[in-house]
C-alpha positions in Angstrom: -10.6 6.6 17.5 -11.8 5.8 14.0 -15.5 6.2 13.4 -17.6 3.0 13.1 -19.6 2.6 9.8 -23.1 1.4 9.4 -23.8 -1.9 7.7 -25.4 -2.3 4.3 -29.1 -2.4 3.6 -30.2 -5.8 4.8 -32.8 -6.5 2.2 -32.2 -4.7 -1.1 -35.1 -4.8 -3.5 -35.0 -5.9 -7.1 -34.5 -2.9 -9.4 -37.3 -1.6 -11.5 -34.9 -1.8 -14.5 -33.7 -5.4 -14.5 -30.1 -5.9 -15.2 -29.2 -7.8 -18.4 -27.6 -11.2 -18.3 -23.9 -11.0 -17.6 -24.1 -7.7 -15.7 -21.0 -6.7 -13.7 -20.7 -4.7 -10.5 -17.3 -3.1 -10.9 -16.7 -1.9 -7.4 -17.4 -3.6 -4.1 -15.6 -4.8 -0.9 -15.7 -7.6 1.6 -14.8 -7.3 5.3 -14.0 -10.1 7.7 -14.4 -12.4 9.5 -12.2 -10.1 11.7 -10.8 -13.0 13.7 -9.2 -14.2 10.5 -8.7 -10.9 8.7 -8.2 -8.0 11.2 -8.1 -4.4 10.1 -4.9 -2.4 10.0 -4.1 0.4 12.5 -4.2 3.3 12.0 -7.1 3.5 9.6 -9.6 6.2 8.6 -12.8 4.2 9.3 -14.0 1.0 10.8 -16.5 -1.0 8.8 -18.7 -3.8 10.2 -18.1 -7.3 9.0 -19.5 -7.8 5.5 -18.6 -11.3 4.3 -18.6 -12.8 0.9 -21.9 -14.6 1.4 -23.7 -11.4 2.1 -22.2 -9.7 -1.0 -23.2 -12.6 -3.2 -26.7 -12.5 -1.7 -26.9 -8.8 -2.6 -25.9 -9.5 -6.2 -28.5 -12.2 -6.5 -31.2 -9.9 -5.0 -30.5 -7.2 -7.7 -29.9 -9.7 -10.5 -26.2 -9.0 -11.2 -24.1 -12.0 -12.2 -20.5 -10.8 -11.6 -18.7 -8.6 -9.2 -15.3 -6.9 -8.7 -13.7 -6.8 -5.2 -11.5 -3.7 -4.7 -9.0 -3.7 -1.9 -10.2 -1.3 0.9 -7.8 0.9 2.8 -8.6 -0.8 6.1 -6.6 -3.8 5.0 -3.6 -1.9 3.7 -1.6 -4.0 1.4 -2.7 -7.3 3.0 -4.9 -8.7 0.3 -5.7 -12.0 2.1 -9.4 -11.3 2.7 -10.0 -10.5 -0.9 -7.9 -13.5 -2.2 -9.8 -15.8 0.1 -13.1 -14.5 -1.3 -12.0 -14.9 -4.9 -11.0 -18.5 -4.2 -14.5 -19.2 -2.8 -16.4 -17.4 -5.5 -15.0 -19.8 -8.2 -14.8 -17.4 -11.1 -17.9 -15.2 -10.4 -15.7 -12.4 -9.1 -12.5 -10.5 -10.1 -10.1 -8.6 -7.8 -8.2 -5.3 -7.7 -5.3 -5.5 -5.1 -3.0 -3.1 -3.4 0.7 -3.8 -3.9 3.7 -2.7 -5.9 3.6 -4.9 -9.0 7.4 -4.6 -9.4 7.9 -6.6 -6.2 5.7 -9.6 -7.3 7.4 -12.8 -8.3 6.1 -14.8 -11.2 4.6 -17.5 -8.9 2.5 -14.9 -7.1 1.4 -13.3 -10.4 0.3 -16.6 -11.8 -1.6 -17.6 -8.6 -3.3 -14.2 -8.2 -4.3 -14.2 -11.9 -5.7 -17.7 -11.5 -7.9 -16.4 -8.7 -9.1 -13.4 -10.8 -6.8 -10.5 -9.9 -6.7 -8.2 -12.9 -5.7 -4.8 -11.5 -3.9 -2.8 -8.8 -5.5 0.1 -6.9 -3.7 3.5 -6.4 -5.7 5.3 -3.6 -5.0 9.0 -3.2 -8.1 9.5 -1.1 -6.6 8.2 2.2 -3.1 8.4 3.8 -0.8 5.5 3.3 -1.6 4.5 -0.3 0.9 3.9 -3.0 2.7 7.1 -3.8 1.6 9.0 -7.0 5.2 9.4 -8.1 5.4 5.7 -8.5 2.6 5.6 -11.0 4.6 5.6 -14.3 7.0 2.7 -13.4 4.1 0.8 -11.9 2.1 1.3 -15.1 4.9 -0.1 -17.2 4.9 -3.3 -15.1 1.1 -3.5 -15.2 1.1 -3.3 -19.0 3.5 -6.2 -19.1 1.2 -8.2 -16.7 -1.9 -7.3 -18.7 -3.5 -5.8 -15.5 -5.0 -2.3 -15.2 -4.5 0.6 -12.8 -7.5 1.4 -10.7 -7.2 5.0 -9.6 -9.1 7.0 -7.0 -8.1 10.7 -6.7 -8.8 12.8 -3.6 -10.7 15.5 -5.4 -11.6 17.0 -8.8 -8.6 19.4 -8.6 -6.2 16.4 -8.4 -8.0 14.9 -11.4 -7.1 17.9 -13.4 -3.5 17.5 -12.4 -3.1 13.8 -13.2 -5.2 13.5 -16.3 -2.3 14.4 -18.7 -0.1 11.9 -17.0 -2.7 9.1 -17.2 -3.1 9.5 -21.0 0.6 8.7 -21.4 0.6 5.5 -19.3 1.1 2.2 -21.2 -1.4 0.3 -19.1 -5.2 0.7 -19.0 -6.5 3.0 -16.3 -9.9 2.8 -14.6 -10.9 6.0 -12.7 -13.2 5.6 -9.7 -16.2 7.7 -8.7 -16.5 9.8 -11.9 -13.2 11.5 -11.0 -14.4 12.6 -7.5 -16.5 15.4 -8.8 -18.9 17.1 -6.4 -22.6 18.0 -7.0 -22.8 21.6 -8.1 -19.4 21.8 -9.7 -19.7 22.8 -13.4 -19.1 20.4 -16.3 -16.5 22.9 -17.4 -14.3 22.2 -14.3 -10.8 21.4 -15.5 -10.8 18.1 -13.6 -14.0 16.9 -15.4 -12.8 18.1 -18.7 -9.5 16.2 -18.2 -11.5 13.1 -17.4 -13.6 13.5 -20.6 -10.5 14.0 -22.7 -9.0 10.8 -21.2 -12.2 8.9 -22.1 -12.3 10.2 -25.6 -8.8 8.8 -26.3 -10.5 5.3 -26.2 -8.1 3.4 -23.9 -9.2 4.0 -20.3 -12.3 3.6 -18.3 -14.4 5.5 -15.7 -16.7 4.0 -13.0 -20.2 5.3 -12.8 -20.5 4.8 -9.1 -20.6 6.4 -5.6 -23.6 8.7 -6.3 -24.0 9.2 -2.6 -20.4 10.5 -2.2 -20.6 12.7 -5.3 -24.0 14.3 -4.5 -24.3 17.3 -2.2 -28.1 17.0 -2.2 -28.6 13.5 -0.9 -30.9 10.8 -2.3 -32.0 10.4 -5.1 -28.6 12.1 -6.0 -30.0 14.1 -8.9 -27.0 16.4 -9.0 -24.8 13.5 -10.1 -26.8 13.0 -13.4 -25.2 15.8 -15.4 -21.7 14.3 -14.9 -22.8 10.7 -15.7 -24.6 11.8 -18.9 -21.7 13.9 -20.1 -19.4 10.8 -19.6 -21.9 8.6 -21.5 -22.0 11.1 -24.4 -18.2 11.1 -24.5 -17.5 7.4 -24.5 -20.3 4.9 -23.7 -18.0 2.0 -24.4 -15.5 3.0 -21.7 -17.8 3.1 -18.7 -18.6 0.5 -16.0 -21.1 0.6 -13.1 -20.3 0.0 -9.5 -22.4 -0.4 -6.3 -19.6 0.2 -3.7 -21.3 -2.4 -1.5 -21.3 -2.5 1.6 -21.1 1.3 1.3 -18.4 2.1 3.9 -18.2 5.7 5.1 -21.8 6.6 4.2 -23.0 9.7 6.0 -26.8 9.6 6.1 -29.3 7.0 5.2 -27.9 3.7 3.9 -28.7 3.3 0.2 -30.7 0.4 -1.2 -28.6 -1.4 -3.9 -31.8 -1.8 -6.0 -32.2 2.0 -6.0 -28.5 2.4 -6.9 -29.0 0.2 -10.0 -32.1 2.1 -10.9 -30.1 5.3 -10.6 -28.1 4.0 -13.5 -31.2 4.3 -15.7 -31.3 8.0 -14.9 -27.6 8.3 -15.7 -27.8 6.3 -18.9 -31.4 6.6 -20.3 -30.6 4.8 -23.5 -31.2 1.1 -22.9 -28.5 -0.1 -25.5 -25.9 2.1 -23.9 -26.9 1.0 -20.4 -26.6 -2.6 -21.5 -23.0 -2.0 -22.6 -22.1 -0.3 -19.4 -23.4 -3.2 -17.4 -22.2 -6.1 -19.5 -19.8 -5.7 -22.5 -17.6 -3.0 -21.0 -17.1 -4.8 -17.7 -16.5 -8.2 -19.5 -13.8 -6.5 -21.6 -12.1 -4.7 -18.7 -12.2 -7.5 -16.1 -12.0 -10.6 -18.3 -15.5 -12.1 -17.8 -16.9 -14.2 -20.6 -19.4 -12.2 -22.7 -23.0 -13.0 -21.9 -24.7 -15.3 -24.4 
């Protein structure tokens, strides 16, 4: 029996620090309708339905123009729900799918690219994801497609193990959740140092996101700030922000997305750097037109 997840905050407030025009939410999901897009079995969690219209309403409420849908594990490698949402969103969103890129035919690549697919997710945090030993050949194919590899590791120790391999990949890599550090771990942790080294090379990206998963203290997630600020100091042009709406697998109070965007102001106090994190960096990685 998989645990049921709570739904997102129904009425997120506008952030105190307004997002600039062209802001990008780099990490989100849509779920359902279940009659059309059922979840896989087995799975590690069961989210409530969270359709595209609700996600777009959240973006409007917090003043963010663009979003990126990342394939959740409850859909396995069936990307139909996401692709349907991308079609409906008419260019406002991009997508990161789960599949083996070497098995895609040219027609599928062209169609998915038209819809906004620009990356493939390798999820090490749940059973059944693409195997890590396939990373190098997948990366070769991704480089040829012009797509990036979106990577979630299971913990900071794994980050230390894979960082040297990531730096050698031909494709661009975007690491989720600040490398899955945990509040209270030192900045000198080998996993975090590996992540910093990867950023300083100037090719790959890291998502400033999932404060409620990283924190061991709970809201307002103050123990996440040292990690975020160290990443900003290392490479402010290689960071993007993500909400993780509708926040599946949250244990505790459901966060308000306006608060999560305001948390970015704590993570990135410099307004010019925060502007780059929200706009320029995301536009570059996901192929959105720069804000005018």
